[in-house]
LUMDRENDO-424371 format. One line per field, with one value per residue: residue number from 1; x, y, z of N, C-alpha, C, CB in turn. Coordinates in Angstrom, 2 decimals. Glycine has a CB too. Example, Ala and Ser with C-alpha at 12.3 -4.5 7.8 and 13.67 -1.06 7.14 Angstrom:
<recs>
num	1/2
n_xx	13.19/12.85
n_yy	-5.69/-2.25
n_zz	7.80/7.08
ca_xx	12.30/13.67
ca_yy	-4.50/-1.06
ca_zz	7.80/7.14
c_xx	13.20/12.90
c_yy	-3.30/0.03
c_zz	7.80/7.87
cb_xx	11.31/14.08
cb_yy	-4.47/-0.60
cb_zz	9.05/5.72
</recs>
This chain:
<recs>
num	1/2/3/4/5/6/7/8/9/10/11/12/13/14/15/16/17/18/19/20/21/22/23/24/25/26/27/28/29/30/31/32/33/34/35/36/37/38/39/40/41/42/43/44/45/46/47/48/49/50/51/52/53/54/55/56/57/58/59/60/61/62/63/64/65/66/67/68/69/70/71/72/73/74/75/76/77/78/79/80/81/82/83/84/85/86/87/88/89/90/91/92/93/94/95/96/97/98/99/100/101/102/103/104/105/106
n_xx	0.80/0.60/2.57/2.18/3.22/1.57/1.73/0.87/-0.24/-1.72/-4.48/-5.40/-8.07/-8.03/-6.19/-7.74/-9.74/-8.15/-7.33/-9.78/-10.66/-8.40/-5.18/-5.21/-7.84/-8.05/-6.07/-7.21/-9.55/-8.16/-7.06/-9.48/-10.40/-8.48/-8.86/-11.34/-11.02/-9.83/-7.25/-4.56/-2.99/0.11/1.83/1.63/2.27/2.79/4.36/6.70/7.91/8.63/6.31/3.12/1.97/2.53/1.92/2.04/0.79/-0.61/-2.25/-4.80/-4.46/-3.30/-5.73/-7.21/-5.50/-5.67/-8.59/-8.57/-6.93/-8.26/-10.80/-10.02/-8.70/-10.92/-12.27/-10.77/-9.38/-6.79/-3.77/-3.06/-0.84/0.49/2.89/4.20/5.63/8.48/9.88/13.24/13.60/11.90/13.12/15.35/14.29/13.41/15.82/16.81/15.30/15.04/15.72/15.40/16.96/17.88/20.01/19.30/20.67/22.81
n_yy	-1.23/2.16/4.79/7.84/11.26/13.46/17.05/20.01/23.24/25.19/27.38/30.51/30.23/27.33/26.81/27.64/25.86/23.51/24.04/24.00/21.20/19.72/17.99/15.17/14.56/15.66/14.06/11.46/11.95/12.28/9.74/8.24/9.42/8.53/5.79/5.39/5.75/3.41/3.08/3.37/4.98/5.51/7.25/10.33/13.37/16.51/19.65/22.34/25.05/24.69/23.38/22.58/19.99/16.65/13.66/10.33/7.97/4.98/4.38/3.19/4.21/7.01/8.52/8.32/9.62/12.17/12.63/12.89/15.06/17.08/17.23/17.97/20.41/21.93/22.59/24.60/25.06/24.25/24.25/21.89/19.48/16.94/14.31/11.75/8.91/7.08/3.78/2.35/0.32/0.89/3.13/1.83/0.14/2.03/3.27/1.30/1.41/2.01/5.21/7.92/10.96/14.28/16.76/20.28/22.29/20.31
n_zz	-0.08/-0.81/0.72/2.56/3.47/5.16/5.71/7.60/8.15/10.64/10.62/12.11/13.08/12.98/15.09/17.25/17.20/17.63/20.26/21.60/21.11/21.57/21.36/21.15/20.41/17.79/16.58/16.93/15.16/12.58/12.33/11.98/9.59/7.59/8.02/7.05/4.39/3.65/4.61/6.91/9.88/10.41/11.96/13.91/14.45/16.28/15.65/15.89/14.05/10.79/9.92/11.27/11.79/11.31/9.44/8.96/6.75/5.44/2.40/-0.07/-2.65/-4.77/-5.41/-3.09/-1.35/-2.55/-2.04/0.68/1.10/-0.26/1.11/3.61/3.13/2.03/4.54/5.58/7.89/8.27/6.28/4.15/2.95/0.75/0.42/-1.62/-0.44/-0.78/-1.04/-0.46/-2.09/-4.24/-5.46/-6.24/-8.18/-9.92/-10.78/-12.29/-14.57/-18.09/-19.39/-21.63/-22.07/-22.45/-21.51/-21.49/-24.33/-24.75
ca_xx	0.06/1.42/2.74/2.09/3.44/0.90/1.99/-0.09/-0.04/-2.97/-4.95/-5.85/-9.32/-7.60/-5.58/-8.70/-10.35/-7.34/-7.29/-11.03/-10.65/-7.13/-4.47/-5.70/-9.08/-7.78/-5.37/-8.33/-10.19/-7.39/-7.16/-10.67/-10.53/-7.63/-9.53/-12.63/-10.62/-9.27/-5.92/-4.16/-2.17/1.30/2.34/0.99/3.00/2.67/5.65/6.82/8.81/8.18/4.92/2.37/1.40/3.12/1.10/2.44/-0.34/-0.79/-3.59/-4.95/-3.97/-3.35/-6.98/-7.61/-4.72/-6.26/-9.73/-8.36/-6.37/-9.37/-11.88/-9.42/-8.47/-12.18/-12.72/-10.25/-8.87/-5.42/-3.25/-2.65/0.08/0.73/4.09/4.32/6.92/8.97/10.86/14.63/13.44/11.18/14.25/16.21/13.60/13.34/17.17/17.14/14.43/15.88/15.17/16.09/16.84/19.02/20.01/19.15/21.88/23.79
ca_yy	-0.08/3.41/5.49/9.32/12.14/14.77/18.10/21.05/24.47/25.71/28.79/31.04/29.39/25.96/26.74/27.79/24.59/22.64/24.27/23.51/19.93/19.04/17.25/13.73/14.61/15.89/12.81/10.42/12.34/12.01/8.25/7.80/9.93/7.75/4.35/5.46/5.69/2.17/3.24/3.43/5.94/5.12/8.19/11.54/14.37/17.98/20.26/23.75/25.44/24.95/22.88/22.33/18.75/15.66/12.52/9.35/7.09/4.18/4.48/2.33/4.71/8.42/9.02/8.36/10.68/13.47/12.84/13.27/16.35/17.92/17.36/18.76/21.67/22.41/23.02/25.89/25.24/24.10/24.13/20.51/19.06/15.43/13.88/10.49/8.45/5.94/2.81/2.34/-0.67/1.58/3.94/0.90/-0.24/3.22/3.41/0.25/1.61/2.74/6.55/8.73/12.31/15.05/18.16/21.40/22.74/19.39
ca_zz	-0.02/-0.89/1.96/2.30/4.45/5.14/6.63/7.76/8.99/11.19/10.57/13.46/13.37/13.17/16.31/18.11/17.25/18.31/21.67/22.13/20.97/22.13/20.34/20.93/19.65/16.27/16.30/16.47/14.01/11.47/12.25/11.42/8.16/6.80/7.96/6.17/2.92/3.52/4.97/8.31/10.14/11.00/12.85/13.98/15.48/16.09/15.46/15.67/13.10/9.41/9.83/12.69/11.88/10.40/9.54/7.92/6.45/4.30/1.69/-1.03/-3.86/-4.95/-5.52/-1.69/-0.74/-2.94/-1.54/1.92/0.99/-0.77/2.15/4.79/2.63/1.92/5.77/5.72/9.25/8.05/4.90/4.12/1.84/0.67/-0.26/-1.80/0.21/-1.68/-0.29/-1.22/-3.24/-5.37/-6.02/-7.06/-9.24/-10.86/-11.13/-13.40/-15.84/-19.23/-19.60/-22.59/-21.65/-22.81/-20.89/-22.31/-24.84/-24.94
c_xx	0.87/1.40/2.83/2.61/2.52/1.49/1.07/0.38/-1.46/-3.18/-5.24/-7.04/-8.98/-7.01/-6.63/-9.52/-9.58/-7.30/-8.53/-11.00/-9.61/-6.50/-4.87/-6.98/-8.92/-6.98/-6.26/-9.27/-9.43/-7.35/-8.41/-10.96/-9.84/-8.25/-10.58/-12.21/-9.85/-7.62/-5.66/-3.18/-1.00/1.80/1.58/1.77/2.79/4.12/5.56/7.99/8.14/6.80/4.46/2.19/2.18/2.49/1.74/1.32/0.05/-2.26/-3.59/-4.23/-3.98/-4.67/-7.46/-6.82/-5.27/-7.58/-9.50/-7.80/-7.50/-10.43/-11.18/-9.12/-9.75/-12.59/-12.05/-9.48/-7.22/-5.09/-2.50/-1.87/0.43/2.09/3.90/5.69/7.26/9.98/12.25/14.44/12.78/12.23/15.18/15.55/13.46/14.72/17.57/16.30/15.27/14.96/16.03/15.75/18.10/18.97/19.98/20.51/22.92/23.39
c_yy	1.36/4.14/6.93/10.10/13.34/15.78/19.16/22.18/24.92/27.10/29.40/30.30/27.84/25.84/26.80/26.45/23.43/22.81/23.93/21.95/19.03/18.25/15.83/13.64/14.71/14.56/11.71/10.66/11.99/10.41/7.70/8.12/9.01/6.20/4.34/5.45/4.31/2.15/3.00/4.36/5.41/5.90/9.49/12.27/15.83/18.46/21.72/24.04/25.55/24.49/22.63/20.81/17.94/14.13/11.64/8.34/6.16/4.28/3.69/2.90/6.28/9.07/9.32/9.51/12.09/13.70/13.33/14.71/17.40/18.28/18.18/20.28/22.57/23.10/24.30/26.08/25.14/23.95/22.71/20.06/17.60/15.23/12.49/9.99/7.26/5.06/2.90/1.28/-0.05/2.47/3.04/0.52/0.92/3.34/2.51/0.47/2.44/4.22/7.32/10.25/13.00/16.46/19.32/21.99/21.80/18.40
c_zz	0.10/0.38/1.70/3.60/4.26/6.10/6.49/8.51/9.32/10.89/11.82/13.90/13.72/14.65/17.37/18.15/17.95/19.77/22.36/22.24/21.66/21.05/20.04/20.14/18.15/15.84/15.79/15.41/12.68/11.22/11.58/9.92/7.32/6.80/7.17/4.72/2.76/3.86/6.47/8.59/10.88/12.11/12.82/15.00/15.03/16.22/15.69/14.92/11.75/9.22/11.24/12.81/10.84/10.62/8.59/7.84/5.30/3.73/0.57/-2.43/-3.84/-4.89/-3.92/-0.99/-1.28/-2.41/-0.06/2.06/0.63/0.46/3.26/4.30/2.50/3.27/6.15/7.09/9.23/6.61/4.99/2.72/1.86/-0.06/-0.26/-1.38/-0.63/-0.90/-1.07/-2.30/-4.44/-6.06/-6.89/-8.24/-10.49/-11.53/-12.31/-14.69/-16.84/-19.40/-20.66/-22.22/-22.08/-22.20/-21.90/-22.85/-25.11/-26.22
cb_xx	-0.83/0.95/3.93/0.52/4.84/-0.54/3.29/-1.23/0.83/-3.05/-6.11/-6.17/-10.32/-6.51/-4.59/-9.49/-10.62/-6.08/-6.96/-12.21/-10.61/-7.44/-3.14/-5.93/-9.88/-6.83/-4.69/-9.16/-10.43/-5.98/-7.09/-11.69/-9.96/-6.09/-10.00/-13.54/-9.62/-9.60/-5.48/-3.71/-2.83/2.22/3.72/-0.48/4.66/1.65/6.19/6.85/9.94/9.08/4.81/0.81/-0.14/4.74/-0.37/3.84/-1.61/-0.44/-3.96/-6.45/-4.81/-2.79/-7.92/-7.35/-3.14/-6.34/-10.55/-7.54/-5.24/-10.13/-12.47/-7.97/-7.81/-13.10/-12.52/-11.38/-9.56/-4.94/-2.22/-3.97/1.37/-0.49/5.43/4.03/6.80/9.70/10.26/15.99/12.58/9.89/15.09/16.61/12.29/12.96/18.00/16.84/12.98/15.94/15.12/15.65/16.59/19.13/21.26/18.39/22.36/23.99
cb_yy	-0.29/4.33/5.03/9.76/12.50/14.60/18.60/20.56/25.66/25.53/28.91/32.56/29.45/25.55/27.79/28.99/24.23/22.72/25.63/23.97/19.78/18.07/17.23/13.02/15.73/17.40/12.34/10.14/13.75/12.63/7.68/8.32/11.37/7.86/3.81/6.81/7.02/1.71/4.57/2.24/6.94/5.08/8.41/11.42/14.09/18.71/19.97/24.49/24.52/24.29/21.57/23.11/18.79/15.68/12.76/8.65/7.91/2.75/5.83/2.07/4.15/8.74/7.96/6.95/10.46/13.60/11.64/12.31/16.31/17.09/15.86/18.00/21.51/21.29/22.00/26.87/24.09/22.99/25.45/19.65/19.86/14.65/14.32/10.22/8.08/6.53/1.17/1.94/-1.90/2.46/4.61/-0.33/-0.68/4.62/3.13/-1.26/2.40/1.66/7.35/8.33/12.41/15.11/18.34/22.42/23.63/18.61
cb_zz	1.11/-2.00/2.69/1.94/4.48/5.46/6.49/8.36/8.21/12.61/9.79/13.41/12.06/12.03/16.45/17.76/15.91/17.81/21.95/21.22/19.75/23.36/20.68/22.28/20.11/15.96/17.53/17.49/14.12/11.70/13.63/12.20/7.93/7.41/9.24/6.46/2.46/2.08/4.57/8.77/10.78/10.09/12.57/14.30/15.56/17.19/14.11/16.89/13.08/8.41/8.96/12.79/11.67/10.65/9.26/8.25/6.10/4.65/1.28/-1.13/-5.01/-6.15/-6.37/-0.99/-1.08/-4.37/-1.71/2.51/-0.08/-2.01/2.70/5.35/1.35/1.52/6.78/5.59/10.24/8.80/4.44/4.33/1.90/-0.14/0.38/-3.10/1.83/-3.04/-0.27/-0.21/-2.81/-4.84/-4.83/-6.34/-8.68/-10.07/-9.96/-12.86/-15.50/-20.89/-18.22/-24.10/-20.14/-24.29/-20.02/-21.55/-24.05/-23.58
</recs>
């Protein structure tokens, strides 16, 4: 199952909601969100610095990741971004695929 890293930044309204509901309440909500899409949440962390939230999940496909992203973004409480995570084996597989490319000007 593909693995994704979701990162997020809270808006002021999102911070107010987080303070009202608590960190564990939001964590549990995200777990249910991903389970509802046929996936599972591997890890969930709050941070401070570049991003406020880091979530690693397994989801059945990219469409499920996009569905989660759109639904969360639509609410407007956080800015939500997804990154597809690749295993070392996937990189090795890609490394062995024949690719034809020429750099500009060469």
